N, C-alpha and C positions, 0 to 999 in steps of 0.2 A: 647569581645563579638561580634558575627557575626552581620553585618549590613544588610546582604541580604542572601537569600538562593534561589538556582535555583533547582526547583523540576522537570524541564523538562529534562527527560532522553532520549528523542527520538533522533534518528539519522537522519541527513539531507542526503537525497539521491535524487539528481536531475535525472529525467528520460527523455530520448528522444526516441520517438517512431514514428510510421507512421500511418496516418489516413487510415482507412479501412483494416489494417492488424490485425491479431490476436495478442493480447498483452499477453506475458507470462513473468512474473517476478519470477525467481527462486532464492531463497537464503537459505543457510544452516545456521542454528541457533545453537549455542553452549550454554550450561548452564554455570554457574559460575565456575564449576570445569573443564570445557573444554570438557565435554562429549556432546553427542547429546541431544538437548532440547526435553523434554517430552511434547508433545502437547495434551495429553489426557485431555479432559474436557475443552479445550480452544475453543473460537470462534474468527474468524478473519474477519474484515470488512475493505473495502477500498472505498473511494469516491474520485471523481475528480470534482473540482469546478472552476468557472471562477476567483474566489478570495477566500480568507479565509472565508468570509461570503456571497459569491456570489452564483449565480445559479449553481445547480448541473448539471454537464455535463454527468458524468457516476455515476449513483447511486450504492450504495452497492449491490442492487438486481441484477445488471448486472455484478458483479464480482464473480468469483468462486475461493475461497481459498481452497487449499488442503494441508494437512500436513501428514507427515509419521514418522515412528519410528526412522529414521536416522537423525531427526532434520530438515528436509527440509520443507520449506514453498514455495508453488507454487501458484501464483495468476494469473488467466486467465481472460481476457476480450475478448469475441468472436468478430470477425471482424465486424459483424453487429452492435455491440454496440460501435465501434470505428469510428462513423460517424460524429464526431464534426469537426468544421472548424480547419484548421491548426492554431497554435498559442501557447501561453503560458498560462498554467493553473496551479493549485496547487492540491496536493493530500495529503492524509495521510493514514496510515495503523494502525488500532486500534485493540488491542488484549484484550479479556476478559478471565481471567483465571477461573478455576473451582470454585473459591470462590467469583466470581463476581467483582474482582478487574480489572478496566479498565485502560489500558496504551496505549499511542500512541507510537509505535515503530519506524515508519518511517514517514518522511514528506519531502516535497520539491516541486520543480517545476516539472510539467508534460508537457513537450514540445512536441507538435504534429506537425510533418512535413507533408505538403500536399502530396497527392498521385496523380499520373498521370492516372493510370488505374482505372476505376470504375467498 
C-alpha cells in the first residue's frame, strides 16, 4: 500500500530576466500523444511574488498569455511592468481547461538582474 502520493505535476523552470526589459516566455507544449497541445477553451495566468505567500510584484493582470494552434504558449510582460528591484522572486503559471480544472504547469525562481539604462 502506498504511504504517500505526490499530486504536484508542475515543472520547475527557473527564469532569469532583466529589469525594464520586455519579458517574453515562449514554450511549445505537446499533448500526451506527442502532437500539438489544443489550447481551445483554456485560460493561462502567471504571477510573480516576493515569496510563495508574499507581495505580488507582477500581477496576472500585467501578463499577456497567447496560445496558438501549433501548441505554442507565449507569455509577455511589457517593459513598463518589469520595474521591480533586481533580486530573486518566485512565479507560477496556472492553466484552467475548458472544464474548469486548474493546474499549475510551471513554477520556480524569477531572478531579475538590474538594468543600467532607464
